[in-house]
C-alpha positions as CSV (number, residue, x, y, z in Angstrom):
1,M,120.0,74.2,50.8
2,A,120.2,74.3,54.3
3,T,122.3,71.5,55.9
4,L,122.7,70.5,59.7
5,Y,125.4,72.9,60.2
6,T,124.0,76.0,59.0
7,Q,122.0,75.6,62.2
8,Q,125.5,76.9,63.9
9,D,125.5,80.4,62.5
10,K,121.9,81.0,63.3
11,N,122.5,79.9,66.7
12,S,125.2,82.3,67.3
13,R,122.8,85.1,65.8
14,K,120.2,84.0,68.2
15,T,122.5,84.1,71.1
16,W,123.4,87.9,70.3
17,L,120.1,88.7,69.5
18,L,118.9,87.3,72.9
19,M,121.7,89.1,74.7
20,T,120.6,92.6,72.7
21,V,116.8,92.4,73.7
22,F,117.6,91.5,77.3
23,L,119.9,94.9,77.2
24,I,116.8,97.1,75.7
25,V,114.1,95.5,78.0
26,V,116.2,96.2,81.6
27,I,117.1,99.7,80.3
28,G,113.4,100.1,79.2
29,I,112.1,99.2,82.6
30,G,114.9,101.3,84.3
31,W,114.0,104.4,82.0
32,A,110.3,103.8,83.1
33,F,111.4,104.0,86.9
34,S,113.6,106.7,86.2
35,F,110.5,108.5,84.8
36,I,108.3,107.7,87.5
37,Y,110.6,108.7,90.6
38,Q,112.0,111.7,88.4
39,S,115.5,110.2,89.2
40,P,118.1,109.7,86.3
41,V,120.4,107.6,88.6
42,I,118.1,104.6,88.1
43,L,118.6,104.6,84.6
44,Y,122.2,104.8,85.1
45,F,122.0,101.9,87.2
46,A,119.6,100.1,85.0
47,V,122.4,100.5,82.3
48,F,125.1,99.2,84.5
49,F,122.9,96.3,85.7
50,A,122.1,95.1,82.3
51,I,125.7,95.3,80.7
52,I,126.9,93.6,84.0
53,M,124.3,90.6,83.5
54,N,125.1,90.2,80.0
55,F,128.7,89.9,80.9
56,F,128.0,87.5,83.8
57,S,126.0,85.1,81.5
58,F,128.1,85.2,78.9
59,W,131.1,84.0,81.2
60,Y,129.8,82.3,84.1
61,S,126.3,81.0,83.4
62,D,127.8,77.4,83.1
63,K,129.1,77.7,86.3
64,I,125.8,78.2,87.7
65,V,124.2,75.4,85.9
66,L,126.5,73.0,87.1
67,K,126.0,74.3,90.7
68,M,122.3,74.3,90.3
69,S,122.6,70.6,89.1
70,G,124.9,69.6,91.8
71,A,127.5,68.5,89.2
72,K,130.8,67.1,90.3
73,P,134.0,67.2,87.8
74,V,135.1,63.3,87.1
75,T,138.3,62.3,86.3
76,R,139.5,59.1,83.5
77,E,140.6,57.3,86.7
78,Q,137.2,57.5,88.2
79,N,135.4,56.7,85.0
80,R,137.6,55.1,82.2
81,E,134.5,54.0,80.3
82,L,132.6,57.3,80.1
83,W,136.5,59.0,79.6
84,N,137.1,56.9,76.3
85,V,133.5,57.2,74.8
86,V,133.6,61.1,74.8
87,E,137.3,61.2,73.8
88,N,136.5,58.9,70.9
89,L,133.8,60.8,69.6
90,S,135.2,64.3,70.3
91,I,137.9,63.3,67.8
92,T,135.5,62.0,65.6
93,A,133.4,65.1,65.6
94,G,136.6,67.3,65.3
95,L,135.7,68.8,68.6
96,P,138.2,69.8,71.6
97,I,137.6,67.4,74.5
98,P,135.1,68.7,77.0
99,K,135.2,68.6,80.9
100,L,133.2,65.5,82.3
101,F,131.0,65.7,85.4
102,M,128.9,63.5,87.0
103,I,125.6,64.1,88.7
104,D,124.8,61.6,91.8
105,E,121.2,61.0,90.3
106,P,119.4,57.8,89.9
107,A,117.1,59.6,87.0
108,P,119.0,58.6,83.5
109,N,119.8,62.2,81.8
110,A,122.7,64.3,80.5
111,F,123.2,68.0,79.4
112,A,126.0,70.0,77.6
113,T,126.9,73.7,78.6
114,G,129.4,76.1,78.0
115,R,130.3,79.3,76.0
116,D,131.9,77.6,73.2
117,K,133.8,74.4,72.2
118,E,136.8,75.3,73.8
119,H,135.0,76.0,77.0
120,A,132.5,73.1,76.8
121,V,131.3,70.8,79.4
122,V,129.2,67.5,79.3
123,A,127.4,65.9,82.4
124,V,125.5,62.8,83.3
125,T,123.5,61.4,85.6
126,T,124.8,58.1,87.4
127,G,121.4,56.8,86.6
128,L,122.3,57.0,83.0
129,M,125.5,55.2,83.4
130,N,123.7,52.4,85.0
131,M,121.1,52.0,82.5
132,L,122.8,52.4,79.1
133,D,125.2,49.9,77.6
134,K,128.0,51.3,75.1
135,N,125.8,51.4,72.3
136,E,123.1,53.8,73.6
137,L,126.0,55.8,76.1
138,E,127.6,56.8,73.0
139,G,124.2,57.5,71.0
140,V,124.0,60.3,74.4
141,I,126.9,61.6,74.3
142,A,126.9,61.8,70.8
143,H,123.7,63.9,71.1
144,E,125.2,66.2,73.5
145,L,128.6,66.8,71.5
146,S,126.4,67.7,68.6
147,H,125.0,70.3,71.0
148,I,128.5,71.7,71.4
149,G,129.1,71.4,67.5
150,N,126.0,73.0,66.5
151,R,126.6,76.1,68.9
152,D,123.8,76.2,70.6
153,I,125.0,75.5,74.1
154,L,125.9,79.2,75.1
155,I,122.3,80.3,74.3
156,S,120.7,77.4,76.3
157,T,123.1,78.4,79.3
158,I,122.3,81.9,78.9
159,I,118.7,81.7,79.1
160,V,118.9,79.7,82.8
161,V,120.1,83.1,83.9
162,L,117.6,85.1,81.9
163,V,115.0,82.9,83.2
164,G,116.1,83.6,87.2
165,F,116.0,87.3,86.3
166,V,112.1,87.0,85.1
167,T,111.5,85.4,88.4
168,L,113.4,87.8,90.4
169,L,111.9,90.7,88.5
170,S,108.4,89.7,89.1
171,D,109.4,89.2,92.9
172,F,110.9,92.8,93.4
173,F,107.7,94.3,91.8
174,L,105.4,92.6,94.1
175,R,107.5,93.6,97.4
176,M,107.6,97.2,95.9
177,S,104.2,97.4,95.4
178,L,103.3,96.3,99.1
179,F,106.4,98.3,100.6
180,G,107.7,100.8,98.2
181,H,107.2,104.5,98.0
182,G,107.2,106.8,95.1
183,G,109.2,110.0,95.3
184,G,108.5,113.7,94.0
185,R,105.1,115.6,93.9
186,G,102.5,113.3,93.3
187,G,105.0,110.5,92.8
188,D,103.5,108.3,95.5
189,D,100.1,107.4,94.2
190,R,101.3,107.2,90.6
191,A,104.5,104.8,91.4
192,R,102.5,102.9,93.8
193,M,99.7,102.3,91.2
194,F,102.3,101.4,88.5
195,M,103.9,98.9,91.0
196,T,101.2,97.2,91.7
197,I,100.1,96.5,88.4
198,A,103.3,95.6,87.0
199,G,103.7,93.2,90.0
200,I,100.2,91.3,89.6
201,A,101.0,91.1,86.1
202,L,104.4,89.8,86.5
203,A,103.4,87.4,89.2
204,I,100.9,86.0,86.9
205,L,102.9,86.0,83.7
206,A,106.1,85.1,85.2
207,P,106.0,81.3,84.7
208,I,104.8,81.8,81.0
209,I,107.3,84.3,80.1
210,A,110.2,81.9,81.6
211,V,108.9,79.0,79.8
212,L,108.4,81.4,76.2
213,I,112.1,82.4,76.8
214,Q,113.2,78.9,76.9
215,L,111.1,77.5,73.8
216,A,112.8,80.9,72.0
217,I,115.8,78.2,71.3
218,S,113.1,76.1,69.5
219,R,112.4,72.3,70.4
220,K,114.0,71.8,67.1
221,R,117.6,72.1,68.7
222,E,117.0,68.5,70.1
223,F,115.7,67.1,66.6
224,L,118.9,68.4,65.1
225,A,120.9,67.1,67.9
226,D,119.6,63.6,67.4
227,A,120.2,63.6,63.8
228,S,123.6,65.1,64.3
229,G,124.5,62.7,66.9
230,A,123.2,59.3,64.8
231,L,125.6,60.7,61.6
232,L,128.5,61.2,64.1
233,T,128.1,57.6,65.6
234,R,126.7,56.2,62.3
235,Y,124.4,53.9,64.3
236,P,120.8,55.7,64.9
237,E,119.7,52.7,66.8
238,G,122.1,53.3,69.7
239,L,120.2,56.9,70.6
240,A,116.9,55.6,69.6
241,S,117.3,52.8,72.2
242,A,118.7,54.6,74.9
243,L,115.5,57.6,74.4
244,E,113.5,54.3,74.9
245,K,115.1,53.6,78.1
246,I,115.3,57.0,79.3
247,G,111.6,57.5,78.5
248,T,110.5,54.6,80.8
249,Y,112.0,56.4,83.9
250,N,109.1,58.9,84.9
251,K,110.3,60.2,88.2
252,P,111.4,63.3,88.6
253,M,115.1,64.2,89.1
254,K,115.9,65.1,92.8
255,K,117.2,68.9,91.6
256,A,114.8,69.2,88.7
257,N,114.5,72.7,88.0
258,N,112.5,75.2,85.7
259,A,115.3,77.3,84.9
260,T,117.7,74.4,83.6
261,A,114.7,71.8,82.4
262,H,115.8,72.7,78.6
263,L,119.1,71.7,79.2
264,F,118.8,67.9,79.3
265,I,118.3,65.3,77.1
266,S,115.4,64.3,78.7
267,N,112.6,66.4,80.5
268,P,113.9,66.2,84.3
269,F,110.2,66.2,85.8
270,G,109.7,62.8,84.3
271,G,109.5,61.4,80.6
272,K,105.8,61.2,80.1
273,S,104.2,62.5,76.9
274,H,101.7,65.1,76.9
275,S,99.3,66.5,74.0
276,G,97.3,69.4,73.1
277,I,97.9,72.6,74.8
278,R,100.4,71.1,77.7
279,K,102.5,69.7,74.3
280,M,102.8,73.1,73.1
281,F,104.7,74.2,76.2
282,M,106.8,71.6,76.7
283,T,110.6,72.1,76.6
284,H,111.6,69.1,75.0
285,P,109.6,67.3,72.0
286,P,107.8,64.1,72.9
287,M,110.0,61.1,73.1
288,E,107.8,58.8,70.6
289,E,108.4,61.6,68.2
290,R,112.2,61.9,68.5
291,I,112.5,57.7,68.5
292,K,110.2,57.8,65.2
293,A,112.7,60.2,63.3
294,L,115.6,58.0,64.1
295,R,114.0,55.1,62.9
296,N,112.5,56.9,60.0
297,K,109.1,55.7,60.8
């Protein structure tokens, strides 16, 4: 019978599967270009690039996320309340104490990132600290520590790099279709046509592809982290109350970004719920459903 913790192995497999698919897709694109331009050098470069990108996303994607979010490290002396909550809950969960970061941002939010539990980071906004009481803060921190314990922080962080890559790839194809030149006999027309079609297709599909990549993690990870966090604190009402307060704040974060949106405990573009087609493409489950699940209503 599946338990909350069987998800750990599943998330590890998802991470390696995603990185493998990325490797194959980039090499496939490189092969297509090498065929069109009749140049094997392009394929060699694609293989090298795919390997480097996977290495880079594994080791440095968390640093990119922190930079994009404007997060700054916080010491125990700077915020003893936060440190004590994180330290106590980490000990209870049997996890190493993660590094703590603060985001100077009025919107209440938080996220966890890192490649594993030994190199994990928890970041919270100043707005979250100002809005929540101790029990609610414990609920949010327990949620983020559950992401670390459930081993879904790596795949969530790697996706930031992959979403950025999809956007850059779209821009590259469009520019090459306008300014690029083919090589070899008859290569110009064939290459230009391929670039134009690929550029237009990617420009249209890039936002959808980015969202689908994010949804590959599954919104179930938020429900799982909510449930795991409630077990950790043994007080589901703390997190439920925190989510209620967070959900009332509908203004977007100053540094809200599509690439990092799925990392946060709440949608950084605003807390309003959606329905129909828009609900299908949300990176977070509706706040009302999460609160209902925690309160078993």
